[in-house]
N, C-alpha and C positions, 0 to 999 in steps of 0.2 A: 501508500502505506501510512497509517498514523497510529499513535498509541491513543486509545480512546478513554472515556470518563464515565463514571458512575452518577456524577452529579447531573442529572438532566435538566435541572433548572438553570444551568449556564447556557443551555443550547439556544433559547430565544435571544439571550444577550449576545451571543456571539454571531447569530444569523445575520446575513446582509439582506437588505430589502431589495436594492437595485440589482439589475441584472446586465452583465455585459453582453456584447454582441456574441462573443465566443460561448458564452453560458447560454444564451438563447439557442444557439446552434446545436450545443450538446444536449439541451433539454428535449429537443424534438427527435433525437436519435433513440432507436430502440435501447431500452435500459434492462431488459431481462433476456440475456442470451440463450437461456434454456428454450426459449420459444421456438427459435429456428436452428440454434447451433447444433452441429453434428461433431462428435469428437473424432469420428473416423476421417471426416474431411479436414478437420483441424490438425491431425497429425501430419498430413502432407504439407498443409500451408505453413506449419511450424518449422519446416526444415531450415528456412532462412534464419529463424530465430536461434537456432542451435549453436551458431557460432559463438554468441555471446552468453546465451542462457543454458547451454549445456544440454546433454541427451535428456530428454524427458523433462526438460525445465530445471535440472539441477546444475546450476551454474557453479563452475570451478574457480571463476573469476571473482574476487571478493567485492569487486565494485559494482558488479551486475547482480541483480536480484534473483534469487530462486523462485520459479514460476510453478513448480510442481506442487499440486496441492492447494494453489492459491484460489481464492473465491473467483468464480467465472464472471460475477456481477462486477467485481472490483477490476479485473483485468480488462474487461470490455470498457469499463469507465475510463480507465487510465488511457487506453489506446485511443479513445475519442477525445480525450484532452489533449494528447500529443498531435493528433491529427488536426484539432482545432488551433493548436498553437498556444494553448493555455499552460501546458508544460513544454518547455522548449529545450529539447535535448537534441544535439547535432546529429546524433545517430537515430533515435527513435522518431523524430519529427517527420523525415522523409519516408521512413518505412511504413510508419502509420498512415501516411498521406496516401500511400499506394493501396491501402486495404478498403474494401468494400464493407458495408455493416454486416453482411453475410460472413465475410473473412474474419472479422473480429469476433463474432459469435462463435464461429467454429473453432478458432484458436482458443478462445477463452474457456470453452467447455472441455476442449481436450486437456488443457494444462490442469484445470480442477481435478480431473480424473487421474492425474499422475501422483506418484507417492515421493514425497521429498526424503531425500537421505540425509543432508546436513552435515555439520561439523560438530565438533566437542566445544563446550564453553571453556572459556578461559578460567582455571581454577581460582585465579586471583580476584576475579570479579563476579562471578555468577551468583554468589550468595547475597550480596547487597543488591544485586540486579533483581533476583527473586523477591526481596522484600518490597521493592518498589513496584514490581510488576503486580504482586498480589494484594499489597496494602497501600500503596501510594505513600504520600507524604501530605497529610492534611494540614499541617501548619503552614505550608507554602503554597497549598491549593494545587498539589499534583495528585490527580486521583490514580486509583489502581487501574492499570492497563487491562486486568483481567476482566473488567466490567463488559468491555466490548470485544476484546480479542480472545476471550474464553480462558479456561483453566489450564489448557495445554496448547494455547496459541492457534487454535483452529480458525479463530475470527467468528464472524457471523456470516456464513457464505450467502444466505439468502438476503440479507440486508447490505451487503457489500463491505463491512468491515473486514480488512484484510487479515488473512492468516500471518502469524509471525513466526510460527515454529520452523526451525532449521534454517531461518533466514540468515544471510551473509551479515556478520556484525558489522563489518566495514561499511555495508550498504545502509544498514539501520542508522548508523552514526551520521553518516551524511544526510539521510532523509530528515532525521530530527533537527540537524543543524540548519538544514534548508528551511524547514518550517520556522525555526527560531529567528533566523535572519531574514525571512520574508522572500527567499529566492525559489521556493517550491514552484511558485506559479509566476506567470508573466502577465502583462496588460495591466490597465488601470483598475480593474474591479473583478479579478478571477475567481475569488473564493466561492461564489455561488455555483460554479461549475462543478464543484466537487463538495457538496454539503456535508457529506460524512467526515470530511477533513476540516472544515471550518474551525471546530474547537482546537484542533492541533496548532494552528497558528498562534494561540494563546498559550497553550499548555506547554509546548516545547520551551517557550522562553522562560518558564519557571524551573526547568530542570537544569542541574548544574552539569558542567561537562563530565564530571565523574559519574552522575547518575545516568547519563546518555550512554556512557561507555559501559557502565554495568548492566543496564537493562539490554543493550545490544548483545552483550555476551551471554546473557541468560537465554534469551530467545534463540540465539544460535544453536545452543544445546538442546532445545525442546524438540521432542518428538511426538 
């Protein structure tokens, strides 16, 4: 997941030319889950995911992301990053390691086809969060999230920019902080493995804790 930017000129400056072994491994994996993924097969394979991510991908635990309606391209990419050890989560890493490329594609297209239910935004924070999401803060180089995540938080499903609507605010705060402090990925040079998120390593550092909280609250209430 990452908040994206409208200033495309920053992309070359943030790109990393070298590729880590994990990145090379990820780059040869299928990147378009729609080519072979089958939602009907994914439903059965996602049964194991339900314990954390909830029925149909609507997690009730604020620490686990909602997968319902999420980009299949994004889900497949993240599962492969867990499998390669670029994202090191004690629960997800062994689970992803057991999945074949076909399993990943099936699960990814299944979850994209589901409908997120979501929670309500915190009334104390969502309005300033909306302002950041829609307009950013040009003075500090924080671009509008809407540029890549869309006006209603559906993301860019084909390009793999993640959907943010109805996402757990606690989870969003955690991911933005992980981007900011450099713990989202592991290894000596992991960012090329997830090129859509490279920009987030810089942008999250520009956001204040209050802005992170406010944006997270706003997207939680989006439908």
